[in-house]
Backbone as a ProteinNet text record, in pm:
[ID]
protein_1_A
[PRIMARY]
MKKIFFTLGMLLVSYSIFAQSAGDAVAGKAMKATQHSKDFLVIQLGYVGLAGTGASAIKSGFNREFNLAFMYDIPLQKTNFSLAAGLGISSTGIYLNDQVINLSAVTTSPAFTSSSTYKKFKLAMNYIEIPLEIRYRQVPENANKGFKVGLGIKVGNLVNVHTRSVETINNSKHVEKESNKSLFNTWRFDGTARIGYGNFSLYGTYALTTIFKDNSTYDIKPYSIGIMISGL
[TERTIARY]
-17338.9	-17222	-17184	-17288.6	-17262.6	-17191.8	-17235.7	-17172.8	-17024.4	-16994.6	-16854.4	-16769.7	-16824.2	-16748.8	-16733.8	-16841.9	-16836.2	-16729.7	-16725.7	-16625.5	-16484.4	-16462.7	-16329.1	-16287.6	-16384.7	-16354.1	-16311.5	-16383.7	-16349.5	-16211	-16179.1	-16046.3	-15936	-15961.2	-15860.5	-15840	-15948.2	-15937.7	-15862.3	-15895	-15828.4	-15679	-15646.1	-15505.7	-15429.7	-15496.5	-15432.3	-15403.6	-15501	-15481.3	-15370.7	-15371.9	-15270	-15130.5	-15119.2	-14989.5	-14937.7	-15028	-14986.7	-14939.4	-15011.6	-14973.6	-14839.5	-14821.3	-14694.3	-14579.8	-14607.3	-14502.9	-14466.6	-14569.2	-14543.3	-14463.2	-14494.2	-14422.5	-14275.7	-14250.9	-14112	-14037.4	-14102	-14038.6	-14008.8	-14104.3	-14082.2	-13963.9	-13952.6	-13839.5	-13708.2	-13708.7	-13587.5	-13545.8	-13643.7	-13614.2	-13560.2	-13621.4	-13575.1	-13432.7	-13402.9	-13268.2	-13164.1	-13199.4	-13103.1	-13078.8	-13180.2	-13166.5	-13104.3	-13098	-13053.8	-12913.2	-12814.6	-12676.7	-12646.4	-12572.9	-12536.2	-12384.1	-12306.5	-12160.9	-12111.3	-12166.7	-12121.4	-11975.7	-11941.5	-11807.1	-11727.1	-11607.2	-11519.5	-11381.5	-11334.7	-11202.9	-11121.6	-10997.8	-10912	-10774.8	-10726.1	-10591.4	-10525.2	-10408.1	-10351.2	-10200.2	-10148.8	-10007.1	-9985.1	-9873.2	-9840.4	-9716.3	-9728.7	-9616.1	-9576.3	-9454.7	-9402.2	-9377.3	-9428.9	-9412.2	-9358.8	-9299.8	-9248.8	-9097.7	-9045.2	-8900.6	-8836.4	-8732.6	-8661.5	-8716.4	-8831	-8891.4	-8803.6	-8736.9	-8652.4	-8529.9	-8493	-8376.8	-8411.4	-8540.1	-8583.3	-8602	-8523.4	-8527.7	-8624.1	-8742.4	-8843.7	-8894.4	-8953	-9006.2	-9155.7	-9228.3	-9373.3	-9436.1	-9450.8	-9512.3	-9663.3	-9723.1	-9865.3	-9935.9	-10069.6	-10150.1	-10274	-10327.9	-10454.6	-10538.8	-10660.9	-10752.7	-10883.4	-10938.8	-11067.4	-11147.8	-11273.5	-11357.1	-11502.4	-11572.8	-11717.6	-11776.2	-11868.4	-11920.3	-12073.2	-12126.4	-12270.9	-12316.9	-12409.6	-12454.8	-12584.9	-12588.7	-12707.1	-12757	-12860.9	-12910.9	-12967.3	-12943	-13005.5	-13135.4	-13247.2	-13377.6	-13403.4	-13466.9	-13508.8	-13392.3	-13271	-13155.3	-13076.6	-12977.5	-12887.3	-12762.8	-12762.5	-12646.1	-12668.4	-12557.8	-12561.9	-12432.1	-12437.1	-12318.8	-12285	-12155.1	-12114.3	-11996.3	-11996.9	-11886.1	-11863.4	-11741.7	-11715.5	-11590	-11546.8	-11427.2	-11352.3	-11219.4	-11143.7	-11000.5	-10927.9	-10785.2	-10711.5	-10585.9	-10504.2	-10363.2	-10308.1	-10171.4	-10093.7	-9983.3	-9899.9	-9761.9	-9711.6	-9577.8	-9489.4	-9378	-9277.8	-9161.8	-9134.5	-9033	-8906.8	-8803.1	-8680.3	-8586.8	-8520.1	-8420.8	-8281.4	-8198.2	-8060.2	-8055.3	-8155.4	-8160.8	-8223.4	-8192.7	-8253.9	-8285.7	-8374.5	-8399.5	-8392.2	-8315.4	-8294	-8391.6	-8493.2	-8595	-8547	-8445.8	-8398.6	-8285.3	-8242.1	-8133.9	-8177.4	-8085.8	-8115	-8107	-8216.6	-8221.7	-8367.5	-8388.2	-8524.3	-8551.5	-8448.7	-8462.6	-8450	-8537.2	-8525.5	-8405.3	-8345.2	-8229.7	-8239.2	-8243.5	-8239.9	-8096.5	-8034.9	-7894.9	-7881.8	-7777.5	-7754.3	-7707.3	-7755.3	-7714.6	-7754	-7660.5	-7688.2	-7690.5	-7700.3	-7696.3	-7821.9	-7934.7	-8062.3	-8121	-8179.7	-8249.9	-8381	-8449.1	-8572.7	-8571.8	-8627.7	-8638.7	-8768.3	-8859.7	-8991.4	-9013.4	-9067.5	-9114.3	-9267.2	-9327	-9472	-9532.7	-9644.6	-9717.4	-9864.2	-9917.7	-10055.1	-10136.2	-10256.3	-10340.2	-10481.4	-10544.4	-10689.1	-10745.7	-10851.3	-10897.7	-11047.5	-11083.2	-11222.4	-11243.6	-11305.3	-11332.8	-11465.3	-11466.4	-11586.6	-11600.8	-11723.6	-11740.1	-11877.6	-11881.9	-12007.6	-12014.8	-12130	-12143.2	-12254.3	-12229.8	-12333.6	-12354.7	-12481.3	-12512.3	-12619.9	-12596.6	-12695.9	-12823	-12806.3	-12919.6	-12915.4	-12979.6	-12963.9	-13013.9	-13113.4	-13168.7	-13086.2	-12984.7	-12902.1	-12762.5	-12665.3	-12528.5	-12457.4	-12520.4	-12460.4	-12476.9	-12553.6	-12582.9	-12549.6	-12518.5	-12506	-12373.9	-12363.1	-12244.6	-12243.5	-12122.9	-12115	-11980.1	-11983.1	-11865.4	-11862.8	-11743.3	-11730.2	-11612.3	-11630.3	-11523.9	-11524.1	-11404.4	-11404.1	-11266.8	-11258.6	-11135	-11133.7	-11015	-11006	-10898.4	-10927.9	-10838.6	-10781.6	-10649.3	-10586.2	-10499.3	-10501.6	-10416.7	-10316.6	-10189.4	-10082.5	-10075.9	-10093.4	-10090.5	-9962.8	-9896.1	-9775	-9688.6	-9557.3	-9458.2	-9349.6	-9313.9	-9205.3	-9135.1	-9012.6	-8939.2	-8925.9	-8917.8	-8897.4	-8789.1	-8677.3	-8564.1	-8539.3	-8496.2	-8465.5	-8324.8	-8239.6	-8104.4	-8064.4	-7958.4	-7907.4	-7779.6	-7779.5	-7662.5	-7629.4	-7508.1	-7464	-7563.2	-7603.8	-7694.2	-7834	-7871.3	-8005.1	-8072	-8202.9	-8280.5	-8292.3	-8265.9	-8273	-8368.3	-8473.5	-8573.4	-8563.2	-8559.8	-8550.4	-8655.8	-8723.1	-8823.2	-8783.2	-8814.1	-8786.1	-8905.8	-8951.8	-9071.6	-9042.3	-9078.7	-9061	-9127.6	-9219.7	-9290.9	-9256	-9143.2	-9106.7	-9075.2	-9034	-8999.9	-9122.5	-9237.9	-9351.8	-9462.4	-9534.5	-9651.1	-9760	-9821.5	-9924.3	-10053.1	-10084.9	-10208.2	-10178.3	-10266.4	-10256.2	-10395.5	-10397.2	-10521	-10501	-10593.4	-10585.6	-10711.5	-10694.6	-10807.1	-10832.7	-10960	-10994.2	-11091.4	-11084.4	-11178	-11190.9	-11308.7	-11329.6	-11437.4	-11428.9	-11527.6	-11542.3	-11666.2	-11683.5	-11823.2	-11845.6	-11975.5	-12006.1	-12122.8	-12159.1	-12070.2	-12019.9	-11938	-11790.4	-11746.8	-11604.3	-11576.7	-11466	-11428.3	-11277	-11232.9	-11094.6	-11090.1	-10989.7	-10980.9	-10843	-10835.8	-10708.9	-10710.2	-10592.1	-10578.7	-10453.2	-10454	-10334.2	-10323.6	-10206.5	-10186	-10181	-10249.8	-10246.1	-10146	-10090.9	-9989	-9868.2	-9755.1	-9631.4	-9619.1	-9538.2	-9516.2	-9435.7	-9328.1	-9233	-9257.1	-9225.5	-9237.1	-9140.3	-9014.6	-8914	-8911.3	-8965.2	-8973.6	-8876.9	-8768.8	-8670.4	-8595.6	-8572.9	-8503	-8599.8	-8692.7	-8789.9	-8930.8	-8974	-9108.8	-9199.6	-9227.2	-9290.4	-9441.1	-9515.4	-9660.6	-9697	-9736	-9767.7	-9901.6	-9913.8	-10039	-10063	-10185.4	-10215	-10321.1	-10314.9	-10416.1	-10440.1	-10565.2	-10589.2	-10732.5	-10766.6	-10897.5	-10974.7	-11102.5	-11187.2	-11309.2	-11342.2	-11462.5	-11552.7	-11678.6	-11769.6	-11904.6	-11977.5	-12109.9	-12163.6	-12261.2	-12334.9	-12428.3
-20899.3	-20858.3	-20967	-21025.6	-21131.1	-21249.7	-21280.2	-21392.3	-21364.4	-21236.9	-21200.5	-21217.2	-21164.4	-21177.7	-21325.1	-21401.1	-21544.2	-21615.3	-21582.1	-21643.1	-21605.1	-21474.6	-21429.9	-21497.7	-21514.3	-21579.9	-21723.8	-21795	-21934.6	-21945	-21848.3	-21848.9	-21826.5	-21732	-21705.3	-21826	-21893.6	-22012.8	-22123.1	-22142.2	-22245.6	-22216.8	-22087.9	-22049.5	-22073.2	-22040	-22058.6	-22205.4	-22292.7	-22436.1	-22489.1	-22442.5	-22487.4	-22442.3	-22316.6	-22262.7	-22337.4	-22368.5	-22442.1	-22582	-22648.9	-22784.7	-22782.8	-22681.4	-22670.4	-22644.6	-22556.6	-22528.1	-22650.2	-22728.5	-22851.2	-22950.1	-22957.7	-23050.9	-23011.4	-22879.5	-22831.4	-22856.2	-22826.7	-22848.2	-22995.9	-23081.3	-23226.1	-23273.4	-23221.7	-23259.8	-23211	-23088.7	-23034.2	-23117.3	-23154.3	-23235.5	-23372.7	-23430.1	-23560.5	-23551.6	-23441.3	-23424	-23412.2	-23343.5	-23328.2	-23460.3	-23549.2	-23677.7	-23784.8	-23760	-23861.8	-23830.1	-23897.5	-23879	-23973.7	-23924.7	-24008.1	-24014.3	-23989.4	-23991.3	-23895.4	-23775.9	-23679.1	-23639.5	-23611.6	-23566.7	-23683.8	-23704.9	-23813.3	-23755.7	-23775.5	-23728.7	-23848.6	-23861.7	-23974.1	-23924.9	-23984.1	-23959.3	-24094.9	-24115.7	-24249.2	-24255.2	-24374.2	-24406.5	-24464.3	-24429.3	-24477.1	-24565.1	-24688.4	-24779.4	-24797.8	-24846.7	-24866.4	-25014.4	-25066.5	-25207.5	-25218.5	-25334.4	-25358.5	-25358	-25382.9	-25387.6	-25252.9	-25256.6	-25135.1	-25064.3	-25108.4	-25040.5	-25049.8	-25164.2	-25182.9	-25091.6	-25039.7	-24951.8	-24806.9	-24776.7	-24641	-24631.2	-24547.4	-24532.8	-24419.1	-24457.8	-24356.9	-24375.9	-24271.1	-24274.5	-24296.9	-24214.5	-24228.3	-24148	-24212.8	-24148.5	-24137.1	-24031	-24013	-23943.4	-23955	-23895.4	-23829.3	-23734.9	-23670	-23669.9	-23723.1	-23728.9	-23660.8	-23586.8	-23520.5	-23535.8	-23581.2	-23601.3	-23570.9	-23525.6	-23511.4	-23614.3	-23696.5	-23807.3	-23801	-23837.8	-23843.1	-23987.9	-24012.6	-24147.6	-24178.6	-24293.1	-24336	-24467.3	-24464.5	-24587.8	-24683.5	-24812.9	-24916	-24954	-24925.9	-24934.4	-25070.4	-25063.8	-25180.9	-25272.2	-25215.6	-25292.1	-25206	-25265.8	-25192.8	-25143.8	-25154.6	-25118.4	-24985.9	-24921.1	-24799.2	-24786.9	-24702.8	-24669	-24523.1	-24490.7	-24353.1	-24314.9	-24191.3	-24135.6	-23993.3	-23944.4	-23810.3	-23748.2	-23643.4	-23569.1	-23531.4	-23549.7	-23521.5	-23483.1	-23459.2	-23428.9	-23523.2	-23550.1	-23638.4	-23582.3	-23584.7	-23537.8	-23644.4	-23691.7	-23796.3	-23740.8	-23767.1	-23723.7	-23841.7	-23856.5	-23959.6	-23890.5	-23929.5	-23863.5	-23949.3	-23902.1	-23978.7	-23958.2	-24068.2	-24064.5	-24082.4	-23977.1	-23980.1	-24020.2	-23979	-24000.7	-23879.3	-23862.8	-23755.4	-23809.3	-23739.9	-23764.6	-23630.6	-23626.6	-23503.2	-23498.5	-23414.2	-23408	-23334.9	-23252.8	-23173.9	-23241.2	-23360.1	-23429.8	-23466.3	-23454.1	-23485.7	-23636.6	-23703.3	-23848.7	-23891.6	-24010.2	-24064.4	-24163.6	-24194.5	-24292.8	-24224	-24253.7	-24195.6	-24254.1	-24173.7	-24220.2	-24166.4	-24257.5	-24220.6	-24238.4	-24130.8	-24134.8	-24098.8	-24151.8	-24125.7	-23983.1	-23921.6	-23786.5	-23760.5	-23703.2	-23665.8	-23513.9	-23444.3	-23298.4	-23238	-23301	-23239.7	-23294.8	-23204.6	-23245.9	-23315.4	-23264.6	-23324.3	-23319.5	-23423.6	-23425.4	-23497.8	-23424.4	-23480.9	-23478.9	-23589.7	-23597.9	-23594.1	-23493.9	-23475.9	-23493.2	-23565	-23587.8	-23551.9	-23467	-23420.4	-23457.8	-23510.9	-23561.3	-23502.1	-23489.9	-23474.2	-23612.2	-23653.6	-23791.2	-23800.9	-23911.4	-23948.5	-24082.7	-24083.9	-24209.7	-24271.1	-24402.9	-24479.1	-24589.8	-24613.4	-24706.5	-24772.3	-24900.2	-24967.3	-24982.8	-24948.7	-24940.7	-25032.6	-25084.9	-25158.1	-25087.2	-25062	-24995.7	-25074.2	-25095.3	-25163	-25080.2	-24947	-24854.1	-24771.1	-24816.8	-24751.2	-24608.5	-24573.6	-24438.8	-24337	-24381	-24287.3	-24345.2	-24290.8	-24341.2	-24300.6	-24214.5	-24177.1	-24287	-24389	-24494.6	-24631.2	-24725	-24864	-24902.1	-25031.2	-25091.6	-25063.3	-25039.3	-25014.9	-25058.8	-25094.3	-25143.8	-25077.4	-25049.7	-24994.3	-25054	-25083.8	-25134.5	-25052.1	-25020.4	-24940.4	-24920.8	-24818.6	-24781.7	-24630.1	-24572.1	-24428.8	-24401.5	-24305.8	-24267	-24129.6	-24118.5	-23993.1	-23935.1	-23802.7	-23730.5	-23645.9	-23666	-23597.8	-23450.9	-23361.5	-23217.9	-23151.2	-23212.6	-23149.9	-23252.4	-23244.2	-23320.7	-23223.7	-23227.8	-23141.9	-23204.8	-23160.9	-23199	-23075.9	-23101.7	-22993.9	-23040	-22968.1	-23004.6	-22895.8	-22940.8	-22849.1	-22880.6	-22778.8	-22795.7	-22672.5	-22687.3	-22577.7	-22523.1	-22394.4	-22328.3	-22206.5	-22205.4	-22096.1	-22071.7	-22182.9	-22180.6	-22125.3	-22123.1	-22078.8	-22183	-22188.6	-22286.6	-22244.7	-22339.5	-22312.1	-22412.8	-22363.7	-22448.9	-22430	-22541.8	-22536.5	-22628.2	-22580.3	-22658.4	-22674.4	-22792.4	-22820.9	-22894.4	-22849.6	-22908	-22956.3	-23082.8	-23140.3	-23277.9	-23300.8	-23428.7	-23514.3	-23485.7	-23557.1	-23704.7	-23743.9	-23882.8	-23967.5	-23904.2	-23970.4	-23997.8	-24107.3	-24137.5	-24033.9	-23990.6	-23887.7	-23940.5	-24067.8	-24127	-24238.3	-24253.7	-24366	-24425.4	-24555.2	-24627.7	-24703.8	-24684.9	-24749.5	-24830.3	-24951	-25023.4	-24974	-24963.4	-24907.3	-24998.1	-24993.4	-25068.3	-24995.6	-25008	-24949	-25027.3	-25021.9	-25087.1	-25002.2	-24981.4	-24895.6	-24898.6	-24806.2	-24794.4	-24646.1	-24605.7	-24465.1	-24379.5	-24270.9	-24177.2	-24214.6	-24320.7	-24353	-24490.1	-24497.2	-24622.3	-24637.1	-24760.5	-24790	-24812.1	-24757.6	-24772.7	-24822.7	-24875.4	-24919.8	-24901.2	-24874.8	-24864	-24938.7	-24980.5	-25041.7	-24996.2	-24945.6	-24891.9	-25004.9	-24984.5	-25078.7	-25035.8	-24915.9	-24863	-24817.9	-24801.7	-24762.6	-24610.4	-24563.6	-24420	-24363.3	-24433.8	-24379.6	-24435.2	-24353.2	-24397	-24511.2	-24491.6	-24596.7	-24679.2	-24800.6	-24883.7	-25000.9	-24988.1	-25096.2	-25111.8	-25000.4	-25004.7	-24990.4	-24896.5	-24871	-24896.9	-25019.8	-25059.8	-25046.9	-24922.2	-24892.2	-24876.9	-24952.2	-24940.3	-24913.4	-24792.8	-24761.3	-24818.9	-24837.1	-24877.2	-24787.5	-24782	-24696.4	-24759.1	-24728.4	-24767.2	-24648.2	-24629.8	-24514.5	-24504.3	-24384.6	-24354.5	-24265.8	-24294.2	-24219.4	-24164.6	-24039.8	-23976	-23941.4	-23978.3	-23951.6	-23906.6	-23834.6	-23789.6	-23681.6	-23606.9	-23499.8	-23556.9
-13406.6	-13327.1	-13224.8	-13159.9	-13063.2	-13128.6	-13252.2	-13323.3	-13348.9	-13381.8	-13408.9	-13283.4	-13168	-13042.3	-13002.3	-13026	-12992.6	-13076.6	-13205.8	-13296.8	-13256.6	-13225.4	-13182.3	-13052.6	-12960.2	-12833.5	-12853.9	-12942	-12970.5	-13035.2	-13122.6	-13186.4	-13084.1	-12989.1	-12886.7	-12796.1	-12759.1	-12675.1	-12748.7	-12877.4	-12958.2	-12971.3	-12995.8	-13009.2	-12879.2	-12765.8	-12635.1	-12609.2	-12642.9	-12621.3	-12711.4	-12839.5	-12934.2	-12891.1	-12847.2	-12804.6	-12683.7	-12590	-12470.6	-12507.3	-12599	-12642.5	-12713.8	-12799.8	-12871.5	-12775.5	-12675.8	-12577	-12496.7	-12458.4	-12383.4	-12466.7	-12597.1	-12685.5	-12697.6	-12716.2	-12726.1	-12595.9	-12483	-12352.9	-12331.5	-12375.5	-12361.7	-12442.5	-12565.5	-12650.1	-12590.5	-12537.4	-12475.8	-12355.3	-12272.6	-12155.2	-12195.6	-12300.1	-12347.7	-12400.4	-12469.8	-12525.1	-12415.1	-12305	-12196.2	-12124.6	-12128.4	-12060.2	-12149	-12278.9	-12373.2	-12423	-12368.9	-12413.1	-12527.2	-12626.3	-12740.1	-12759.5	-12654	-12665.3	-12773.9	-12779.2	-12878.1	-12853.5	-12729.4	-12694	-12638.6	-12694.9	-12651.7	-12620.3	-12497	-12453.5	-12406.5	-12454.9	-12418.4	-12372.9	-12264.5	-12214.1	-12196.1	-12259.7	-12252.7	-12265.9	-12236.9	-12252.7	-12392.1	-12454.7	-12588.4	-12582.9	-12631.9	-12642.4	-12787.6	-12809.4	-12944.1	-12968.4	-13079.5	-13113.7	-13255.9	-13287.4	-13421.6	-13428.4	-13546.5	-13569.5	-13536.4	-13454.2	-13416.6	-13295	-13244.9	-13130	-13006	-12988.5	-12870.5	-12870.9	-12988.4	-12998.1	-12965.8	-12953.6	-12920.6	-12769.7	-12705.8	-12560.8	-12524.3	-12488.6	-12456.1	-12314.8	-12261.3	-12125.8	-12125.4	-12047.5	-12039.3	-12152.2	-12268.5	-12383.8	-12360.4	-12411.1	-12384.8	-12501.1	-12498.7	-12603.5	-12545.1	-12622.7	-12590.7	-12716.6	-12707.2	-12820.5	-12783.6	-12878.7	-12859.5	-12987.6	-12975.2	-13093.9	-13063.1	-13165.6	-13160.9	-13257.3	-13206.8	-13285.9	-13293.2	-13409.4	-13427.9	-13417.6	-13326.5	-13295.7	-13371	-13440.8	-13515.1	-13455.3	-13371.1	-13310.2	-13415	-13396.2	-13477.7	-13408.7	-13470.6	-13405.8	-13343.7	-13224.4	-13148.9	-13110	-13099.1	-13052.9	-12954	-12891.3	-12802.7	-12876.9	-13008.6	-13088.5	-13160.6	-13193.1	-13272.8	-13351.8	-13455.5	-13533.6	-13508.4	-13508.7	-13482.3	-13570	-13615.7	-13692.8	-13645	-13663.2	-13612.8	-13669.2	-13602.8	-13640.7	-13513.8	-13515.6	-13394.2	-13421.4	-13312.4	-13318.7	-13223.6	-13256.7	-13174.3	-13164.8	-13044	-13021.6	-12945.3	-13004.3	-12944.7	-12914.6	-12795	-12756.4	-12721.2	-12792.2	-12763.2	-12692.1	-12566.8	-12484.3	-12482.8	-12550.2	-12565	-12446.1	-12408	-12299.9	-12359.4	-12349.4	-12400.5	-12547.5	-12621.6	-12766	-12833.1	-12961.8	-13040.4	-13179.9	-13249.5	-13390.5	-13462.5	-13569.8	-13644.4	-13761.7	-13751.8	-13856.9	-13981.2	-13969	-14083	-14159.6	-14117.7	-14187.3	-14329.1	-14424.5	-14564.1	-14582.4	-14552.4	-14561.5	-14571.2	-14622.6	-14631	-14519.4	-14440.4	-14332.4	-14197.3	-14103.3	-13969.4	-13896.1	-13810	-13732.3	-13590.2	-13492.9	-13351.8	-13304	-13257.7	-13216.3	-13069.3	-13006.2	-12863.8	-12841.9	-12735.8	-12698.9	-12555	-12479.3	-12340.4	-12324.5	-12437.5	-12437.1	-12376.3	-12404.5	-12370.7	-12240.8	-12164.1	-12042.4	-12077.6	-12181.3	-12231.8	-12383.7	-12445	-12590.9	-12627.5	-12693.1	-12726.9	-12877.2	-12928.6	-13066.2	-13061.5	-13123.9	-13119.3	-13257.6	-13264.3	-13389	-13367.9	-13454.8	-13442.1	-13566.2	-13542.9	-13650.5	-13642.8	-13759.2	-13768.5	-13798.9	-13726.1	-13736	-13765.9	-13830.7	-13850.4	-13780.7	-13662.6	-13592.4	-13638.2	-13653.2	-13687.3	-13584.4	-13538.1	-13426.6	-13429.7	-13391.6	-13361.7	-13210.6	-13152.9	-13007.7	-12955.7	-12837.9	-12764.1	-12631.9	-12596.6	-12469.7	-12396.1	-12269.1	-12185.6	-12174.7	-12169.3	-12163.9	-12292.6	-12398.7	-12528.7	-12534	-12451.2	-12456.2	-12378	-12303.7	-12227.7	-12208.1	-12282.1	-12275.2	-12147.1	-12065.2	-11937.5	-11832.2	-11865.8	-11769.3	-11828.8	-11739.4	-11780	-11844.2	-11869.7	-11931.1	-12081	-12138.3	-12281.7	-12337.6	-12466.3	-12537.6	-12675.3	-12725.3	-12859.8	-12932.5	-13060.5	-13147.3	-13275.6	-13325.5	-13447.2	-13507.7	-13589.1	-13657.2	-13670	-13671.2	-13696.9	-13800.4	-13886.3	-13994.7	-13960.7	-13962.4	-13924.7	-14035.2	-14047.6	-14142.2	-14064.3	-14091.3	-14018.2	-14058.3	-13963.1	-13992.6	-13942.7	-13843.6	-13790.9	-13719.3	-13740.9	-13664.1	-13620.5	-13493.7	-13448.3	-13328.7	-13307.7	-13187.8	-13097.8	-12969.4	-12871.3	-12775	-12776.7	-12691.3	-12587.2	-12469.6	-12359.3	-12309.6	-12304.2	-12251.6	-12171.3	-12093.9	-12012.4	-12074.5	-12108	-12167.4	-12081.8	-12025.6	-11938.3	-11824.5	-11762.6	-11647.7	-11679.2	-11806.1	-11843.7	-11933.5	-11924	-11999.4	-12145.6	-12233.9	-12377.2	-12442	-12507	-12571.8	-12722.9	-12793.7	-12940	-13001.2	-13106.3	-13177	-13323	-13376.7	-13516.6	-13575.9	-13692.4	-13752.5	-13893.9	-13921.4	-14055.1	-14056.1	-14146.5	-14149.7	-14270.7	-14335.8	-14458.8	-14435.4	-14314.7	-14286.3	-14250.4	-14231.9	-14171	-14272.5	-14248.8	-14331.1	-14308.3	-14417.3	-14408.9	-14346.2	-14370.5	-14320.9	-14222.1	-14125.6	-14033.6	-14008.7	-13982.6	-13954.1	-13823.1	-13730.2	-13599.1	-13572.4	-13517.9	-13462.8	-13322.2	-13281.6	-13150.8	-13076.5	-12945	-12859.9	-12727	-12666.7	-12534	-12459.4	-12327.8	-12242.7	-12116.8	-12073.6	-11958	-11901.3	-11809.5	-11742.5	-11726.9	-11772.8	-11763.6	-11851.5	-11794	-11870.3	-11877.7	-11808.2	-11800.5	-11861.9	-11935.7	-12002.1	-12003.2	-12023	-12056.8	-12207.6	-12272.6	-12417.8	-12458.6	-12579.3	-12635.9	-12786.4	-12843.4	-12988.8	-13033	-13158.3	-13216.4	-13361.3	-13397.7	-13532.2	-13634.8	-13746.1	-13857.2	-13963.6	-13948	-14038.7	-13956.8	-14022.6	-13953.9	-13945.3	-13852	-13836.4	-13952.4	-13989.7	-14087	-14227.2	-14328.2	-14467.6	-14496.1	-14459.5	-14475.2	-14347.7	-14354.1	-14234	-14236	-14314.8	-14320.9	-14189.2	-14117.2	-13988.1	-13872	-13885.2	-13778	-13832.1	-13820.4	-13861.4	-13738.8	-13701	-13572.9	-13588.1	-13507	-13498.5	-13352	-13320.4	-13180.2	-13135.7	-13004.9	-12943.7	-12822.9	-12775.1	-12660.9	-12572.6	-12444.2	-12347.5	-12255.4	-12213.2	-12127.8	-12080.7	-12032.6	-11975.4	-12071.6	-12083.6	-12175.3	-12102.1	-12131.3	-12078.4	-12196.9	-12189.3	-12300.3	-12247.2	-12330.5	-12290.7	-12379.2	-12330.2	-12399.2	-12503
[MASK]
++++++++++++++++++++++++++++++++++++++++++++++++++++++++++++++++++++++++++++++++++++++++++++++++++++++++++++++++++++++++++++++++++++++++++++++++++++++++++++++++++++++++++++++++++++++++++++++++++++++++++++++++++++++++++++++++++++++++

């Protein structure tokens, strides 16, 4: 009987030590994960400019974009570099001044025409994107700290194009929306770059493809510059 109690006691002690070690290991991994940022979440707010043939004929104001992406970071062992890929969304707004574009016109060519009818007129383009990036980090084990640089490309698929116009009719505000993406390229490719410190960076992009399918008149390639927040 004593041998049985002795054996059970040794098993209980062994189990207690094992459980404590396992708990410490899990807690250690959890703590390490909270301290180790891999730039999973990327948020960008920026200004959008228009370049290329016909860009000077488009009268736009402060065009802007909002980008959101989740990226998976793959460190290159024993270096300060890593590769990252992800999935995101992008929304670009072109704000026209005394101009409009008719998305429902029966034509294959885009046309920006003068108009003073509307108080505001916005052309909006929304994409689903796959960003790819090679990264350098001064502190490879924690992207929340130190100097960092990223270069890459992102591939976008156009999911929606619409215009939003605002005018005053009989002293009341009238808002009208029109949606049609037949004039626009379905896919876009952008070169990307960013430089920053800790969670904040300056970023820039330049389109490698044109906005419109027919680019004989408007061979437009947008670019953007702005502020980026990354972490998690």
